C-alpha positions in Angstrom: 127.1 48.4 -51.9 125.5 50.1 -48.8 126.3 53.5 -47.5 126.7 52.1 -43.9 129.6 50.0 -45.1 131.6 52.9 -46.5 130.2 55.6 -44.2 133.6 57.0 -43.1 134.5 57.5 -46.7 131.2 59.0 -47.7 131.5 61.5 -44.8 134.7 62.9 -46.4 132.5 64.2 -49.3 135.1 63.2 -52.0 132.2 63.3 -54.5 128.5 63.9 -54.4 125.4 64.0 -56.6 123.9 67.4 -55.8 120.7 66.7 -57.7 121.4 69.3 -60.3 121.1 68.5 -64.0 122.8 69.7 -67.1 121.0 71.0 -70.2 120.6 67.4 -71.4 118.9 66.4 -68.1 122.0 64.5 -67.2 122.9 64.3 -63.6 125.7 66.5 -62.3 128.5 64.6 -60.4 130.7 66.9 -58.4 134.2 66.0 -57.2 135.5 68.7 -54.8 139.3 68.3 -54.6 141.0 69.7 -51.5 144.5 70.7 -50.5 145.1 67.4 -48.8 146.1 64.5 -50.9 142.9 62.7 -52.1 142.9 58.9 -51.9 142.1 57.6 -55.3 140.9 54.3 -53.9 138.4 56.1 -51.6 137.4 58.3 -54.5 136.9 55.3 -56.6 134.8 53.7 -53.9 132.8 56.8 -53.5 132.1 57.1 -57.3 131.2 53.5 -57.5 128.6 54.0 -54.8 127.2 57.2 -56.2 126.9 55.8 -59.7 125.0 52.8 -58.4 122.2 55.0 -57.2 120.6 56.3 -60.4 118.5 54.1 -62.7 119.8 52.7 -66.0 117.5 55.1 -67.8 119.0 58.0 -66.0 122.5 56.7 -66.5 121.8 56.5 -70.3 121.4 60.3 -70.4 125.0 60.6 -69.2 126.7 62.6 -66.4 128.3 66.0 -66.3 131.2 65.8 -63.9 132.5 68.9 -62.2 136.0 68.5 -61.0 136.7 71.4 -58.6 140.5 71.8 -58.8 140.7 75.2 -57.4 142.2 73.9 -54.2 144.2 71.1 -55.7 147.3 70.5 -57.8 147.1 69.9 -61.5 148.6 66.5 -61.3 145.8 65.5 -58.9 143.2 66.9 -61.2 144.7 65.0 -64.1 144.8 61.8 -62.2 141.1 62.2 -61.3 140.1 62.9 -64.9 142.0 59.9 -66.1 140.5 57.8 -63.4 137.0 58.7 -64.7 137.6 56.8 -67.9 138.0 53.6 -65.8 135.2 54.3 -63.4 132.4 55.8 -65.5 133.6 56.1 -69.1 130.3 55.3 -70.8 128.2 57.4 -68.4 130.3 60.6 -68.6 129.4 63.0 -71.3 131.2 66.1 -70.1 133.9 66.8 -67.5 134.2 70.4 -66.4 137.5 71.1 -64.7 137.2 74.2 -62.6 140.5 75.9 -62.7 141.8 78.2 -60.0 141.9 81.9 -60.5 145.6 81.7 -61.0 145.9 79.2 -63.8 148.3 76.3 -63.6 151.6 76.7 -65.1 151.4 76.1 -68.9 154.1 73.6 -68.8 152.0 71.7 -66.3 148.9 72.0 -68.3 150.3 71.4 -71.7 148.2 68.2 -71.8 145.1 69.0 -73.8 142.1 66.9 -72.8 140.3 67.7 -75.9 142.9 65.9 -78.0 142.3 62.9 -75.8 138.6 62.9 -76.2 138.5 59.8 -78.3 140.8 57.9 -75.9 139.0 59.2 -72.8 135.5 58.7 -74.1 134.2 62.1 -72.9 134.9 65.8 -73.4 137.0 67.6 -70.9 137.0 71.4 -70.6 138.9 73.8 -68.3 136.7 76.5 -67.1 136.7 79.1 -64.3 134.0 79.0 -61.7 132.3 82.1 -62.9 132.0 80.8 -66.5 130.6 77.4 -65.5 127.1 78.8 -66.1 127.8 78.6 -69.8 127.4 74.9 -69.6 125.1 74.5 -66.6 122.2 76.6 -65.5 122.8 78.5 -62.2 119.8 76.9 -60.6 121.4 73.5 -61.1 124.7 74.6 -59.5 125.5 74.6 -55.8 126.6 77.7 -54.0 130.2 76.7 -54.3 130.0 77.4 -58.1 127.8 80.5 -57.8 124.6 78.6 -58.2 121.4 78.6 -56.2 121.0 74.8 -55.6 121.1 74.0 -51.9 122.8 70.8 -50.9 123.6 69.5 -47.4 125.9 66.5 -47.7 125.4 65.2 -44.1 121.6 65.6 -44.4 121.7 63.7 -47.7 123.9 61.0 -46.1 121.6 60.6 -43.1 118.5 60.3 -45.2 120.4 57.9 -47.6 121.2 55.7 -44.6 117.5 55.8 -43.6 116.4 54.9 -47.1 118.9 52.0 -47.4 118.1 50.7 -44.0 114.4 50.8 -44.7 114.9 49.1 -48.1 117.1 46.4 -46.6 114.8 45.8 -43.6 111.7 45.8 -45.6 113.1 43.5 -48.2 114.3 41.1 -45.6 111.1 41.4 -43.7 109.1 40.7 -46.9 111.0 37.5 -47.5 110.5 36.4 -43.9 106.8 37.2 -43.9 106.3 35.6 -47.3 108.0 32.4 -46.0 105.8 32.4 -42.9 102.6 33.2 -44.9 103.3 30.8 -47.7 104.1 28.0 -45.2 100.8 28.5 -43.4 98.9 28.2 -46.7 100.3 24.9 -47.7 100.2 21.4 -46.4 98.1 19.9 -43.6 97.1 21.6 -40.4 100.0 20.0 -38.5 102.5 21.1 -41.3 101.1 24.6 -41.2 101.5 24.8 -37.4 105.0 23.3 -37.6 105.9 25.9 -40.2 104.4 28.7 -38.1 106.3 27.4 -35.1 109.6 27.4 -37.0 109.2 30.8 -38.6 106.7 32.5 -36.5 108.7 35.6 -35.3 110.3 37.8 -37.9 113.8 39.2 -37.2 112.5 42.8 -37.1 109.3 44.4 -35.8 107.0 44.9 -38.8 105.3 47.8 -37.0 108.6 49.6 -36.6 109.6 49.0 -40.3 106.2 50.2 -41.5 106.4 53.3 -39.3 109.9 54.1 -40.7 108.6 53.6 -44.2 105.7 55.9 -43.7 107.9 58.6 -42.3 110.3 58.1 -45.2 107.5 58.3 -47.7 106.2 61.4 -46.0 109.6 63.0 -46.5 109.7 61.9 -50.1 106.3 63.3 -50.8 107.0 66.7 -49.1 110.4 67.3 -50.6 111.4 66.5 -54.2 114.8 65.1 -54.8 115.6 68.0 -57.1 114.7 70.6 -54.5 112.4 72.3 -56.8 110.1 73.2 -53.9 112.8 75.4 -52.4 113.3 73.1 -49.4 116.3 71.3 -48.3 117.0 68.4 -50.6 118.4 65.4 -48.7 118.9 63.0 -51.7 120.3 63.3 -55.2 117.5 61.1 -56.5 114.5 62.5 -58.3 111.2 61.1 -59.6 113.0 59.3 -62.3 115.0 57.4 -59.7 111.7 55.9 -58.5 112.6 56.3 -54.8 109.1 57.3 -53.9 107.4 54.6 -55.9 109.9 52.1 -54.6 109.1 53.0 -51.0 105.4 52.9 -51.8 105.7 49.6 -53.4 107.7 48.2 -50.5 105.1 49.6 -48.1 102.2 48.1 -50.0 103.9 44.8 -50.1 104.7 45.0 -46.4 101.2 45.9 -45.6 99.8 43.0 -47.6 102.3 40.5 -46.2 101.9 41.9 -42.7 98.1 41.7 -42.9 98.4 38.1 -43.9 100.9 37.6 -41.1 98.6 39.1 -38.6 95.8 36.8 -39.8 98.2 33.9 -39.4 99.1 35.1 -36.0 95.5 35.6 -35.1 94.7 32.0 -36.3 97.7 30.8 -34.4 96.7 32.7 -31.3 93.1 31.6 -31.6 94.2 28.0 -32.0 96.7 28.4 -29.1 94.0 30.0 -27.0 91.6 27.3 -27.9 94.1 24.6 -27.0 94.8 26.4 -23.7 91.1 26.6 -22.9 90.7 22.9 -23.8 93.6 22.1 -21.5 92.3 24.2 -18.6 88.7 22.9 -19.1 90.0 19.3 -18.9 92.0 20.2 -15.8 88.9 21.6 -14.1 86.7 18.7 -15.2 89.2 16.1 -14.3 89.7 17.6 -10.8 86.0 18.1 -10.1 85.1 14.6 -11.3 88.2 13.1 -9.7 89.7 14.4 -6.4 86.8 16.9 -5.9 84.1 14.2 -6.2 86.1 11.8 -4.1 86.3 14.3 -1.3 82.5 14.5 -1.3 82.1 10.8 -1.5 84.2 10.3 1.7 82.2 13.0 3.5 78.8 11.3 4.1 78.4 11.5 7.9 76.3 14.0 9.8 78.0 13.7 13.2 76.5 12.5 16.5 76.7 15.8 18.4 77.0 19.6 17.8 80.7 19.4 18.1 81.0 16.6 15.6 78.7 18.4 13.2 80.7 21.6 13.5 83.9 19.7 12.8 82.3 18.2 9.7 81.2 21.7 8.7 84.7 23.0 9.1 86.0 20.1 7.0 83.4 20.9 4.4 84.4 24.5 4.3 88.0 23.4 3.6 86.6 21.3 0.7 84.6 24.3 -0.5 87.7 26.5 -0.4 89.5 24.1 -2.7 86.5 24.0 -5.0 86.3 27.8 -5.0 89.7 28.0 -6.6 88.5 25.7 -9.5 85.2 27.6 -9.7 87.2 30.8 -10.2 89.0 29.1 -13.1 85.6 28.1 -14.4 84.4 31.7 -14.3 87.5 32.9 -16.1 87.2 30.1 -18.7 83.5 30.8 -19.2 84.3 34.4 -19.9 87.0 33.5 -22.4 84.7 31.0 -24.2 82.0 33.6 -24.3 84.4 36.1 -25.9 85.4 33.6 -28.5 81.8 32.8 -29.2 81.1 36.5 -29.7 83.9 36.7 -32.1 81.8 34.6 -34.4 84.3 32.0 -35.8 81.9 29.4 -37.1 84.5 26.7 -37.4 85.1 26.8 -33.7 81.5 27.4 -32.5 80.6 23.8 -32.1 83.8 22.9 -30.3 83.5 25.9 -28.0 79.9 25.3 -27.2 80.6 21.7 -26.4 83.5 22.8 -24.1 81.3 25.4 -22.4 78.4 22.9 -21.9 80.7 20.2 -20.5 82.4 22.7 -18.1 79.1 24.2 -17.0 77.5 20.8 -16.4 80.3 19.5 -14.3 80.7 22.8 -12.3 77.0 23.2 -11.7 76.7 19.6 -10.6 79.6 19.9 -8.3 78.3 23.2 -6.9 74.9 21.5 -6.3 76.6 18.7 -4.4 78.5 21.2 -2.3 75.3 23.1 -1.5 73.4 20.0 -0.7 76.1 18.8 1.6 76.3 22.2 3.3 72.5 22.2 3.8 72.6 18.7 5.1 75.3 19.5 7.6 73.4 22.7 8.7 70.2 20.6 9.1 72.2 18.1 11.2 73.7 20.9 13.3 70.2 22.3 14.0 68.9 18.8 14.8 71.7 18.1 17.3 71.3 21.6 18.7 67.6 21.0 19.3 68.4 17.5 20.7 70.9 19.0 23.1 68.5 21.7 24.3 65.8 19.1 24.7 68.2 16.8 26.6 69.1 19.7 28.9 65.4 20.4 29.5 64.8 16.7 30.3 67.8 16.7 32.7 66.5 19.8 34.4 63.0 18.3 34.6 64.4 15.0 35.9 66.5 16.8 38.4 63.5 18.7 39.6 61.6 15.5 39.9 64.3 13.7 41.8 64.5 16.3 44.5 62.1 15.6 47.4 59.4 18.2 47.8 59.6 20.1 51.0 57.5 23.2 50.4 56.7 25.6 53.2 53.0 26.1 52.3 50.4 25.3 49.7 51.2 28.4 47.6 54.8 27.3 47.1 53.5 23.9 46.1 51.2 25.5 43.6 54.1 27.5 42.3 56.3 24.4 42.0 53.5 22.6 40.3 53.0 25.4 37.8 56.8 25.4 37.1 56.7 21.7 36.6 53.8 22.0 34.1 55.7 24.7 32.3 58.8 22.6 32.0 56.8 19.6 30.8 55.1 21.8 28.2 58.5 23.1 27.1 59.7 19.6 26.8 56.7 18.7 24.6 57.4 21.7 22.4 61.1 20.8 22.2 60.3 17.2 21.3 57.9 18.4 18.6 60.7 20.6 17.2 63.1 17.7 17.3 60.7 15.6 15.4 60.3 18.3 12.7 64.0 18.8 12.4 64.6 15.1 12.4 62.1 14.5 9.6 63.5 17.3 7.6 67.0 15.8 8.0 65.7 12.3 7.0 64.1 13.8 3.9 67.4 15.3 2.9 69.3 12.1 3.5 66.8 10.2 1.4 67.7 12.5 -1.5 71.5 12.0 -1.0 71.6 9.2 -3.6 70.6 11.6 -6.3 74.1 13.3 -6.3 76.3 10.3 -5.2 77.4 9.6 -8.8 75.8 6.2 -8.6 77.7 5.2 -5.5 75.8 3.0 -3.1 75.2 5.1 -0.1 72.7 2.8 1.5 75.0 1.7 4.3 76.0 5.3 5.1 72.5 6.5 4.9 71.3 3.7 7.2 73.8 4.7 9.8 72.6 8.3 9.6 69.0 7.3 9.6 69.4 4.9 12.6 71.2 7.6 14.5 68.5 10.2 13.9 65.7 7.8 14.7 67.6 6.6 17.8 68.0 10.1 19.1 64.3 10.9 18.6 63.3 7.5 20.2 65.6 8.1 23.1 64.2 11.6 23.7 60.7 10.2 23.4 61.4 7.5 26.1 63.1 10.0 28.4 60.2 12.4 27.9 57.7 9.5 28.7 59.6 8.6 31.8 59.5 12.2 32.9 55.8 12.4 32.2 55.2 9.4 34.3 57.2 10.9 37.1 55.4 14.2 36.6 52.1 12.4 37.0 53.3 10.8 40.3 54.7 14.1 41.5 51.6 16.0 40.4 49.4 13.6 42.5 51.7 13.9 45.4 51.9 17.6 45.2 48.1 17.9 44.8 47.8 15.7 47.9 50.2 17.9 49.7 48.2 20.9 48.6 45.1 19.2 50.0 47.0 18.3 53.2 48.0 21.9 53.7 44.5 23.0 52.9 43.1 20.6 55.5 45.6 21.7 58.0 45.0 25.4 57.3 41.2 24.8 57.4 41.5 22.8 60.6 43.6 25.6 62.1 40.9 28.0 60.9 38.3 25.9 62.6 40.2 26.2 65.8 40.3 29.9 65.3 36.6 30.0 64.5 35.8 28.0 67.6 38.1 30.2 69.7 36.2 33.2 68.3 32.9 31.6 69.2 34.2 30.9 72.7 35.4 34.5 73.0 32.1 35.8 71.7 30.3 33.5 74.2 32.2 34.9 77.1 32.2 38.5 76.1 28.9 39.2 74.3 26.6 36.4 75.4 26.1 37.8 78.9 22.5 39.0 79.1 20.0 36.9 81.0 16.9 38.6 79.7 14.5 41.0 81.4 11.7 38.5 81.5 11.0 34.9 80.9 10.1 35.4 77.3 13.3 37.2 76.5 15.3 34.7 78.4 13.7 31.8 76.4 14.6 33.6 73.2 18.2 34.0 74.4 18.2 30.3 75.4 17.0 29.4 71.9 19.7 31.6 70.3 22.3 30.0 72.5 21.3 26.5 71.4 21.7 27.6 67.7 25.0 29.2 68.6 26.1 25.9 70.2 25.0 24.1 67.0 27.3 26.3 65.0 30.1 25.7 67.4 29.4 21.9 67.2 29.5 22.1 63.4 32.8 23.9 63.5 34.2 21.4 65.9 33.0 18.5 63.8 34.4 20.2 60.6 37.8 20.6 62.3 37.7 16.9 63.4 37.0 15.8 59.9 39.8 17.9 58.5 42.2 16.6 61.0 41.1 13.0 60.2 41.7 13.8 56.5 45.2 15.1 57.3 46.0 11.8 59.0 44.9 9.9 55.9 46.8 12.2 53.6 49.9 11.9 55.8 49.7 8.2 55.7 49.3 8.3 51.9 52.3 10.7 51.5 54.3 8.9 54.2 55.0 12.1 55.9 54.4 13.7 59.2 52.2 16.8 59.2 53.9 19.8 60.8 50.7 21.3 62.1 48.1 18.5 62.8 50.1 17.3 65.8 49.1 20.4 67.9 45.9 21.3 66.1 43.9 18.4 67.5 44.8 19.2 71.1 44.0 22.8 70.5 40.7 21.9 68.9 39.8 19.6 71.8 40.9 22.1 74.4 38.9 24.9 72.9 35.9 22.6 72.4 36.0 21.6 76.0 36.3 25.2 77.1 33.4 26.0 74.9 31.4 23.1 76.2 32.0 24.1 79.8 31.2 27.7 79.1 28.1 26.7 77.0 26.8 24.5 79.8 27.3 27.3 82.3 25.5 29.6 80.0 22.6 27.2 79.6 22.4 26.6 83.3 22.3 30.3 83.9 19.7 30.9 81.3 17.5 28.0 82.5 17.8 29.3 86.0 16.9 32.7 84.8 13.9 31.3 82.9 12.7 29.6 86.1 13.3 32.7 88.2 11.5 35.0 85.7 8.6 32.6 85.1 7.9 32.2 88.8 8.4 35.8 89.7 6.2 36.9 86.8 3.5 34.5 87.9 3.5 35.8 91.5 3.7 39.3 90.4 0.8 38.9 88.0 -1.6 37.2 90.5 -4.3 39.5 92.2 -4.8 39.9 95.9 -8.4 39.0 95.4 -7.3 35.5 94.7 -6.1 34.5 98.1 -6.1 30.9 97.1 -3.1 31.5 95.0 -1.0 32.5 97.9 -1.9 29.7 100.2 1.5 28.1 99.4 4.0 30.6 100.6 6.8 28.2 99.7 6.9 29.7 96.2 8.3 32.9 97.6 11.0 31.0 99.4 11.8 29.1 96.2 12.1 32.3 94.2 14.4 33.8 96.7 16.5 30.7 96.7 16.6 30.6 92.9 17.4 34.3 92.8 20.2 34.0 95.3 21.5 31.0 93.4 21.5 32.9 90.1 23.2 35.9 91.8 25.8 33.6 93.2 26.5 32.1 89.8 27.0 35.5 88.3 29.9 36.1 90.6 31.5 32.6 90.1 33.9 32.2 87.1 33.8 29.3 84.6 36.4 26.8 85.6 38.0 24.9 82.7 39.4 21.3 82.9 42.9 22.6 82.9 42.1 24.7 86.0 42.0 28.0 84.2 39.1 30.4 84.9 37.2 32.8 82.8 34.3 35.2 83.7 31.4 36.1 81.5 31.6 39.6 80.4 33.1 42.4 82.6 32.4 43.0 86.2 30.2 45.9 85.3 28.2 43.7 82.9 27.7 41.1 85.7 26.7 43.9 88.2 24.1 45.2 85.8 22.6 41.7 85.3 22.7 41.1 89.1 21.0 44.5 89.8 18.1 43.6 87.5 17.6 40.3 89.3 17.8 42.0 92.7 15.1 44.5 91.7 12.9 41.7 90.6 13.5 39.9 93.9 12.6 43.1 95.7 9.3 43.3 93.8 8.6 39.7 94.7 9.5 40.4 98.4 7.1 43.4 98.4 4.4 41.2 96.9 5.0 38.7 99.7 4.7 41.4 102.3 1.5 42.6 100.8 0.0 39.2 100.9 1.0 38.7 104.5 -0.6 41.9 105.8 -4.2 40.7 105.4 -3.3 37.6 107.2 -2.0 39.7 110.1 -5.2 41.8 110.4 -7.7 39.0 110.2 -7.1 37.5 113.7 -7.3 40.9 115.3 -10.6 41.5 113.9 
């Protein structure tokens, strides 16, 4: 019988075991009757429950029953006493009926219990409360009977409920744990797992039960049931009732079975965890070797342009994203496997290491394939980028070559030629870079079979190789065509540079010739003071004319070269058309001027030579003056020379130009006149003797 079942009855405190003992060490059972009518059935139930608590050894010492009739009627007391012979006749050794202060009516109490001792099976005495200590020590009596024993019925009842609940739960839990543990120790592995599956979870939490038991044991150890420590006693049981040993025994059994149960759970958890790891490992392996590998097998191209390569890269990033999810699972699984390996369960080490090795091999192989594919696409993107840049450079160079050259001068041609050479050099560098990128890409493609899981990628590789080689060959051909065109353009531009140079030099020759003409007219004006000086001037003039002749011939040659270059270039020179007429016009002007200069110098030489001869002859040589015609000739030459000094040079186009300034000409004429005067005086001197001779 459990206290929880009859809890409402027990709360009425119809009877109780206070924990006190009589002089024979028998337990004291107290029945406190009250004014209200006591239900004999409920009292009987209460007594049955209370008498089931002590051990058989304790029961053998007998009970002392205190029937408190101070607040009840005699007939009730009598009924209770008579009931004891049916409930606990063998266990009761003495019944003390506590009578009220005013004794019951004699006619009521004429029934003598002592006469009925043999029939009742125990001794019954009527005693007042203050004389109860004759039979029971005061320390074993509660305060209701003048004793010092403390008893709290509700506290006892609550603790009793706790004890019974712990006993019931622990006993049930022990049975469940024993069933689980015993089932896991017998049969095959599959049978053990089946047994664990069927009885794996106990009906109550072992931790909670153990905690309750420890708290209960702590209470039992701190407060004895007899209350000898002066504290509040919450149970009528003492050491002889084996409550503490019973709790300790249950706790020991619970700990033992719970430890075994935890080991069973650990093994079960480990096996479950291992199975989950195996399942997840196979999921990762199956996906990577299945759909994951198939995705890579279908992605073998490298694209034929930057846009195509970028699209393939984007597709590859999507594939990598899907792989990353599985790689994350791999990392988690690897950590779980490492933790299990560190746990040191030797029976699972081989299996775990095999799983770890299999998982690592597949993941690393797949990661290597992804990295290889990414590097290949990056190399392809760089190759196509270089190819596109080179193509744009070739297009720019070709566009430059296709435009007709119409430079303004030789400097612009040189600049254009320099730009052309730089572009060609840039194309050479770009083509070299393309070859390097292409070769690197070809090397990577040649290694593609190493990660293709044995799949024949020859066809796919051949397409990629053909495309790469085709791009490089096409660029090489385009570059060669541009080089050929550059050679032609270079030759043409060099010829144009030469043409401009010839035209510039021819124009320069015209300028030089014009400067010579200008110098001839402005600075070559002296006729000399004597014949010797005039001859020197004449010689210098001839050299001067030679320089002018060379300049003219040089200009003619340059203009002839421009004609040849124009014919070669199939173009019309912009400057040679008027340079030749200018050159001829200046040359004719120079020739006319030079001839005039020569004529004047030669006339001056003749004038000075004759004059100097006459002036140097002595009067004592009269034979020298026989021919007076010389004087007339000198005068004629002098006048002629003076006349020429005043006459301008007339060019073929009708234009006129004077030598020097009028002052320069006047100075030269004055010098000639003075010399003519000297000659005239000489003539007069020679004629005077002739005039005096006849007179004599």
